N, C-alpha and C positions, 0 to 999 in steps of 0.2 A: 504494500500500500504506500501511497505517497505520504510524505511527512506532514502534509496539511491535515491529514486525518488525526495523527497523533498530537499535533499542535492544538487542534480543536478540542481534543479530550483534555489536554492540559488547561486550556482556557476555561472549559466547563468547570473543572474542579476548582481552579483558582477563583473564578467568579462566584461560585456558590459556597466554597468552604475555606478559601484562603491559600496563600502561597505555602504556608507551613504544612498544610494537609497534602498539597501536591508533592512536596519534598518527601514526606513520609511515604506516600504511595509509590513514588519513583524508587525510593530506597528499598521498600518491601517487595517491589516487583522484580528486583534483581536486574533490571534493564540498565545497561551501561551507556546511557545517552542522557546528558544533562540538558540537551536541547535537540529539537528536530528542525530540519530544513524543509520547507514546504515542497520544493520541487525535487527533492531526493526521494528515492524509493527505499522502503524498509520492509523487512520480513513481516508477513502478516502475523506471525507469532508474537511480535512486540505489541501490536494493537490488542490481540486477544489477552495477553498477559496483563496489560494495563486495565482492561475491563474486569478481569478476574480479581486483580488486586483492589480495585475500587469497590467491587462487590463485597469483598471480605472486610476491607477497612471501614466502609460506610454501613455495613450490615444490611445490604440491599441484595435482592436476588439479581443474578446476572441478567435476567430478562428486563428487570426494571432499569438497570444500568444502561442496557442497550436501547431501551425506549427513550430514556432521558437523553442519551447521546444523539439519537436520531432526531428528536425534536430540536435539540441545540444546534445540530448541524444545519438544519433548514432555517430556523428562526434567526440564528446569529451568524454562523459561518457563511452559509450560502448567500444570505442577504447582504452581508458585508463585502464578500469577495466577488460575488457573481450577480449583483443586483440587476445589471443590464440584461444579462441572459435570462434571469428569472422573469423579468417583465415581458420578454418575448414568448414566454411559455403559454400565456393565455390570461384572460381577465378573470377567470374563476378556477376553482379547484378542479372541476371536471375537465375543463379545457387543458389545464396544465398536465393532468394525468394522461390524457389522450396524446398530448405532445411530448411526453417524457422521453421516448426514444430519440427524438430530434434534439432534445436538450442534452442528452448524453453524447451525441455526436459532436456537438459544439464544445463540450468539456474536453473531449479527446483531442481537440486542436491545441489545448493548453497543456495537456498531460499525455504526451504520445505513448508512454509506457503503461497507461491505464488499462486495466482489465475490468471494464465496467460490467455490471449485471445487465441483463436484458429484461425489458419490461414490455408487456403486450396488454392491451385492453380488450375486453370482450363484454358481451351482454350489456351494452350501453342502453340505459333507460333514462327516463327523466330525472330521477333522483338517485339512481344506483348504477354501479358498474363493477366489473370484476377486473382486478389488476393481477396479472400473472408475473411472477418474479422468478427469473432464471439466473443462477449464479454458480460459478465454480467454487465459491467460498461457502463453507458450511457455517451454521450458527448465527446468521444475521437476520433471521426473519423478524425478530423483535426490533432490531434497528430499523428495518423497513417500516414496521408499524409506527415507530417514532417519527420517521420521515413523513409519513402520511399525516400523522397528528400535527406535526409542525407545519405542513402545508395548509392544513385546516386552520391553524392559527393565523398564518400569513394572509389567507384569503377570507378570514373572519367567517368561517363556515363550520357549523356544528357537524362533526363527522363521526359516524359509527363504522367501526372496522371489525369485520368478522373473518377469521381465518377458515377458509373452506377446505383447503388441502395443504399438506406440508410434506417435505421430504422425510421428516422424522416419523411420519405416519405412512410412508411407502410411496408417496407421489414422486414424480421426477422434478417437481418445482412447487413453489408456494402459489396459492391463489387466495387473494383477499377480496372479499365483497365489501365495497365501500359505499356507504349511503351518505349523501351530502345534499 
């Protein structure tokens, strides 16, 4: 993963719990990086270890950590770093989700080594749609849930998210039913 992901995790912890708590988490994680460079790539294991250590240190489930990070990523990081691109995604949550594949193509122009997930939308109705999430990375379905919740916050849209299928239950990808 790119360093911008790990920097965002650091910013989330510092903003909510302070610099001292981040230093404790970094030390307990055993990760030998005192800082992350946004455009450098890092082993995925570093990101997973940070999430695991935050979960233990903050006495939160790993799922809650991933949801919080997903929301933070959209509400803070994406809005600050990619606001222009976010605005081209659509004027509401439903439009943005439908345009999500195009958004990832634009991001790949900035991060050429990126291995982004693939999103597809199906069953589009007036207030509902299904978002299909395909990724080579395991264990990020709750991060995606947080991303969707964050998008609901950005678009001031009450959002209900239901996981219909998951890889942990034998499917080849996750499917979220999103009501907005």
